[in-house]
N, C-alpha and C positions, 0 to 999 in steps of 0.2 A: 504493500500500500504506500509505503514511503517513497518508493522508486517510481511507480507508474501512475499514481493518482495526482490530480491537480487541485482538487477541492480542499480547502482548509480543514473542513470537518473530518475528512478521512485521514488526511496527513497528521493532524493532531491526535486522532485516535490511534494511528499507527505508532506514534511516538510513545503514547501512554501505555499501550498494550504490548510493546516489544519485550520488555523484561519479564512481565508476568507470563507472556506466551511461551517464552523459553522453558519455563517450569510448569507448563501445562495448565496454567490458569487462563481460561479463555472467556470468562464472563465479560470482560470489557468489550470484546468483539461481539459476543453473542447478543448483548443488550445495548451496546453503544453504536454498532454499525447501523441498524441491528440486523441480526440473522433471525432472531425469534420473531414470528408473525410477519416476516417479510417474504412475500411470494417470489420475488426475484432471487433471493439468496437461498430459498428452500431447495431449489433444484441442485446446486452443487453441494449443499449441506447433506443431501441424501446420496448423491452420486459418489462423492469422494470416499466416505467410509465403505460403501459397497465395493467400489473398485479396489480399495486397499485390502479388504478381506479376501476377495477373489484372488488377487495377485499373490498375497501372502500364503494362501492355502495351496495354490499350485506350486509356489516356490518351495514349500516344505514337502509337499507330496512328491515332487520330483527330486528331492534331496539336494536342491541348490542351497537351501538354508536349513540348519538343524532344527529339530523340534524344540520348542521352548523347554528350558531346564526345570521350570517350576519354581524358580526363586521368587520370593515375594519382594518385588521391587517397588519402592515408594512411588506414588503416582506423580509426584513433582519432579521425578528424574527427567532431565532433558532428553529429547529425541537423539538418536544415534547411540548415546551412552546407554540408554535403557535397552536398546536393541542388542548391543554388545553383551550386556549383563544377562539378558534373557536367553541368548543363543551363543553367538561369538561375533567376531568382527564382520562376518558376512551379513548377520542380522542388522548390524549398524548401518552397513552400506544399503541394505534393502530399505531401511527406514528413511535414509537420506533420499533415495530415489523416489520413494512414495511421497515424500514431502515436496519434492520438485514437481512431480506429476500433479499433486493436489493444487499447487500454486497455479499451474497452467490451466487446470479445470476451473478454478475460481476466477481467474483473471478476466474473462469476457463479462462475467456477471458483476464483478467489482467495477469494471469500467462503465457498465450501464448505470450503476448506482452513482459512480463518481461524476458522470456527465449530468445526471439529475441534480445532484447536490451542488455542482458547480453553477448550473443554471439558476438554481435558487439563490445562491450567494450573489450572483451578478444582479438578479432581479431585485433582491431585497437589500442591496447596498448601493443603489444608484444615487450618486451625489449630483445634485442639480443646482445650477446657477442661473439666475434671471438677470438679464441686462435691460435696463429701462432708460427712458429719457426723463426729463425733468417732470413731466406730467404724470406718467405711470408710477414714478417713485414717490410722488407727493412732495418733491423738493421744490416745486415751482409750478407756475401756471403756463399756459400756452405761450405767452410773451416773454417768459423768463428763459431765453435761449442760452444764456451764458452761465448756467449752473455748473459749478466745478465737478470734476470727477469725484465720486464718492462710493461708499460701500456700507451696507447694513447686514449684520448677521441675522437679524430677525426677519421673518417673512413679512413682506410689505407688497402693496400694489395688487395686481391681478393674481399673484401667487397665493394670496389668502383664500380666494375662492377655489383655487385649483388644488389646495393642499390635501384634502381628503381623497380626491381622485388620484393624485400622485402617490399617496400612501398605499392605495389599493394595489398598485403595481410595483411597490417597493421603492418608490422614489422619495427623496427628501431634499427640500430646498435648503442649501447650506449657506447661501449668501445672495443678496440682491445688489448688483452693481448698477450705478447710474451715472449719467452725464447729460448735460444740456445739449440739444441738437446743434446749437450755435457754437458751443465749445468744440464739439466734434468737427464741425464744418471748417473752423479756423485752423485746426491742426489734426486732420484725420489719421495721419501716420502715427503720431505720438500717442493719441488717445487709444487707438486700436492696439498699439504695442503694450501700453499699460494694462489694458483690459485682458489681453492675452497672458501677460505675466501674472496677473492676479488669478486668472483661471488656472494656470499651471501650478501656482503656489498652493491653491486650495484643493488641488487634485480632483477637479470636477470630472464627472463622467459625461454629463450632458449639459449643454448651455442653450437656453431658450432666449433668443434676442427678439423681444416683443412681449405682448402683442402691440404692434405699431398702429393698428387700426388704419385711419386714413391720413395720419401725420407723415408728410412726405420726407421731412428732414430726419425724423426718427427711422423711417423705412430705409433711407440710404445708410444711416449709421448701423442699423441692425444687420443689413445684408453684408456690408463691408467687414464688420467685426466677426460675424459668423464665418465668413470666408477665411479670414486670417486665423481664427481659432482652429478651424479644421486643418489648416496648413502648417501651423506652428506649435500646436499642442496635441496631447493625446485625447483630448475631449472631443465629443461630437456635437457640433452646433448647428442650429437651424434658425430661420427667421420666420416670424408670423406677421402678416400684414394684409390689408384689404386690397382689392383690385385697383383702387385709386392710385396706388403706388406703381403705376403701369411702367414707367421708365426704369425703375429699380428692378422690378420683376423681370423685365425684358433683358436687362444686363446680367442678372445673376441666376436666371432660371436653370442654366446648365452648369452652374458652379456650386450651388448650395441647394439644400432642400428648403423650399418655401411653402409654408402653410397659409392658405388664404383664409382670412377672417372677415367678419362683417366690418363695416366702416365705423360703427359705433357700438359701444357696449349696450346690450339690452337692459332696459330699466325694469327693475322688479317692483 
C-alpha cells in the first residue's frame, strides 16, 4: 500500500499497520481499510486464503515441503520465520512466495479502493478563491474604479450564496481577492501578476473570476486574470460573465472556460 497507492488515507494506514502486520496483527487493515463489510475487498479476502491452502496442500502432498512438525508456534511469529519453525527452510520460502502471490491478488482491488479514496480526497478538499471587482466585494460602488488590490479571508460577495452548494461538492472558499476595475485597467500586468502570486501562495485548486454580470471592465479583468492563473499557477481558473461582455468573450472564448450568467442578479 505504501508503494503503489496515492491516497493519503491508504498511505497513512499502511504506515500505521506495517509493524503490527509483521507480527500478524491485522485488525488495523481489517477495520481501517476496511476489509470487513467491504464488497470490493471481500473477493481477495476469500481468494487469497483459499489459494494459499490449495498450494500448501499440494506442496506437502508432493513432498516439496515437509509436513508440519506440530510445534506450537506463537501466533505473533512473523511470516517466513514461522514457516521455518513449523517445517524447515523450504517452508519459509513457501510462505514468502505465498505472501508475494497474495500481494499480486490484492493489488487490483486495492487500486480500485485507492482510486475511490483519492477521488474523495480531491472532491472534499477543493480550495476555492473568488476574484471580485470593487462592486462584488463590497469595497466600493460602480464609480469607485480605483479601489486598491485587497484580500479577505472571510466569505464575502456572491460566494455567500454559493457556499452551501460548494460545500455539497467538497469545495470551500478560502479567500476573496478584489481590485477596482480602474486599478486593473491602469496596470493590468502588475495586478494580474499579484493576483497570480496570491493564488499560488494560498495553494488554491480552483479560482472563480466573477460573476462579472454585465460590468465590462470587470469582465476584461476576470478573463485576463483567469488566463494568467491557468498559465502561471497550478490552479484552474474560469470566468463568469453575461453576454454583454461580447468583446471579452470573443477574445478569450478559446483561451479560458467562460460561464455565461444573467446580466443582473435576480432579486429575491
